C-alpha positions as CSV (number, residue, x, y, z in Angstrom):
1,X,0.1,0.0,0.1
2,X,1.2,3.4,-0.7
3,X,2.6,5.4,2.3
4,X,2.5,8.6,0.6
5,X,-1.1,10.0,-0.3
6,X,-2.0,10.1,-4.0
7,X,-1.8,13.8,-4.4
8,X,1.8,13.9,-3.3
9,X,2.8,10.8,-5.2
10,X,1.3,12.6,-8.3
11,X,3.3,15.7,-7.7
12,X,6.6,13.6,-7.1
13,X,6.0,11.9,-10.4
14,X,5.5,15.1,-12.3
15,X,8.7,16.5,-10.5
16,X,10.9,13.5,-11.5
17,X,9.3,11.9,-14.5
18,X,12.7,10.4,-15.9
19,X,13.1,8.5,-12.6
20,X,9.8,7.0,-12.5
21,X,8.7,6.7,-16.1
22,X,10.8,3.5,-16.8
23,X,9.7,1.8,-13.7
24,X,6.0,2.5,-14.3
25,X,6.2,1.5,-17.9
26,X,7.9,-1.7,-16.9
27,X,5.0,-2.6,-14.5
28,X,2.3,-1.6,-16.9
29,X,3.9,-3.7,-19.7
30,X,4.2,-6.7,-17.6
31,X,0.6,-6.4,-16.5
32,X,-0.5,-6.0,-20.2
33,X,1.7,-9.0,-21.2
34,X,0.4,-11.2,-18.3
35,X,-3.3,-9.9,-18.9
36,X,-3.5,-9.4,-15.2
37,X,-3.4,-6.6,-12.5
38,X,-1.3,-7.8,-9.4
39,X,-3.4,-8.4,-6.3
40,X,-1.3,-5.9,-4.5
41,X,-2.8,-3.1,-6.7
42,X,-6.3,-4.3,-6.0
43,X,-6.0,-3.7,-2.2
44,X,-7.4,-0.5,-0.8
45,X,-7.1,1.4,2.3
46,X,-10.6,2.2,3.6
47,X,-11.1,5.2,6.0
48,X,-14.2,6.0,7.7
49,X,-15.4,9.6,7.3
50,X,-18.4,11.3,8.9
51,X,-21.1,12.4,6.5
52,X,-21.6,15.5,8.3
53,X,-19.6,17.3,11.1
54,X,-22.7,17.6,13.2
55,X,-23.6,13.9,13.2
56,X,-23.1,11.6,16.2
57,X,-19.6,10.0,15.9
58,X,-20.9,6.9,17.9
59,X,-23.4,5.8,15.3
60,X,-21.8,3.8,12.5
61,X,-24.2,4.7,10.0
62,X,-23.1,8.1,10.1
63,X,-20.0,7.3,8.4
64,X,-19.2,6.7,4.6
65,X,-16.1,4.6,3.6
66,X,-13.4,6.3,1.6
67,X,-11.2,3.7,-0.4
68,X,-7.8,4.8,-1.3
69,X,-6.1,2.7,-4.0
70,X,-2.4,2.4,-4.8
71,X,-1.3,5.1,-7.2
72,X,0.0,2.5,-9.7
73,X,-3.4,0.8,-9.7
74,X,-4.9,4.1,-10.8
75,X,-2.6,4.2,-13.8
76,X,-3.4,0.8,-14.7
77,X,-7.0,1.3,-14.4
78,X,-6.8,4.2,-16.8
79,X,-4.8,2.2,-19.3
80,X,-6.9,-0.9,-19.3
């Protein structure tokens, strides 16, 4: 799972494209050749967030789940 949030990962990739482009291209090409997306890329980190700040925090139905996927999985999703 990504340790760095997607926004910062995206900013880092924009700042250093030469460093990461070959790595990402290799991962994507291997996924295309094998016609699979690695299971690691399919795992999400789920964070509960209150629907409204005024709702009771002790009631579970007042939360909505936010799923954060691995940055590479988002790239693969757009390419497939």
